[in-house]
C-alpha positions in Angstrom: 0.0 0.0 0.0 2.8 2.3 0.9 4.6 1.9 -2.5 1.4 2.4 -4.3 0.8 5.7 -2.6 4.3 6.8 -3.3 4.0 5.8 -7.0 0.6 7.8 -7.2 2.4 10.7 -5.5 5.3 10.7 -8.0 2.9 10.1 -11.0 0.7 13.0 -10.0 3.5 15.4 -9.8 5.0 14.4 -13.0 1.6 14.5 -14.5 1.1 18.3 -13.6 4.5 19.2 -14.8 3.7 17.5 -18.1 0.5 19.4 -18.6 2.3 22.5 -18.2 5.1 21.5 -20.5 2.7 20.1 -23.2 0.5 23.4 -23.1 1.9 24.9 -26.1 1.6 28.5 -25.0 3.6 30.7 -22.8 0.4 32.0 -20.9 -0.6 28.2 -20.0 -0.5 27.5 -16.4 -0.7 24.5 -13.9 -1.5 26.9 -11.0 -4.5 25.6 -9.2 -6.2 22.7 -7.7 -6.1 19.2 -9.6 -7.4 15.7 -9.1 -5.7 12.6 -10.6 -8.1 10.9 -12.9 -5.8 8.4 -14.6 -2.2 7.7 -15.8 0.1 5.9 -18.1 -0.2 5.6 -21.9 -2.9 8.1 -23.4 -4.2 5.1 -25.7 -4.4 2.7 -22.7 -4.8 4.7 -19.4 -4.7 3.1 -15.9 -7.6 4.7 -14.0 -6.8 6.1 -10.5 -7.7 4.0 -7.4 -11.4 4.8 -7.0 -11.3 4.8 -3.1 -8.3 7.1 -2.7 -8.6 10.8 -3.4 -5.3 12.1 -5.0 -5.3 15.7 -5.4 -2.5 18.5 -5.8 -2.3 22.2 -5.6 0.3 24.0 -7.7 0.7 27.6 -6.4 1.8 30.4 -8.4 5.0 30.9 -6.1 6.4 27.5 -7.3 5.3 25.7 -4.2 2.9 22.4 -4.5 1.0 20.4 -1.9 -1.5 17.8 -1.9 -2.5 14.4 -0.6 -2.9 10.7 -1.7 -5.2 9.0 0.6 -3.9 9.5 4.3 -0.4 10.7 3.1 0.3 14.3 2.2 3.3 16.0 0.4 4.7 19.3 -0.4 7.6 20.7 -2.2 8.7 23.0 -5.0 8.0 22.7 -8.5 9.6 24.0 -11.8 8.2 23.7 -15.4 10.5 21.9 -17.7 9.7 21.2 -21.3 11.3 17.7 -21.4 9.2 14.9 -22.2 7.8 12.8 -19.5 5.0 10.1 -18.6 1.4 11.0 -19.4 -1.2 11.3 -16.9 -4.8 12.7 -17.0 -5.9 15.5 -14.5 -9.0 17.3 -14.0 -9.8 20.5 -12.3 -12.5 20.1 -9.8 
């Protein structure tokens, strides 16, 4: 269970950064609240665990925080245009 939560946390952060990198516009932003819906290949996505809430907030100050189930996380983020794994996030 602990490994799964760590995996979700890592995928969630990577997904947010991927969205910003792939936005294609200098004005695009990940700032705001996000909920993990699925991750993995866009052609064959893996759905997030239905009974585990996975959410993250990206601040305009380069800080992020969120939780995956009963575990919370926080840190700094930086937008990088390097390719990374895919994930689907939705804003509530």
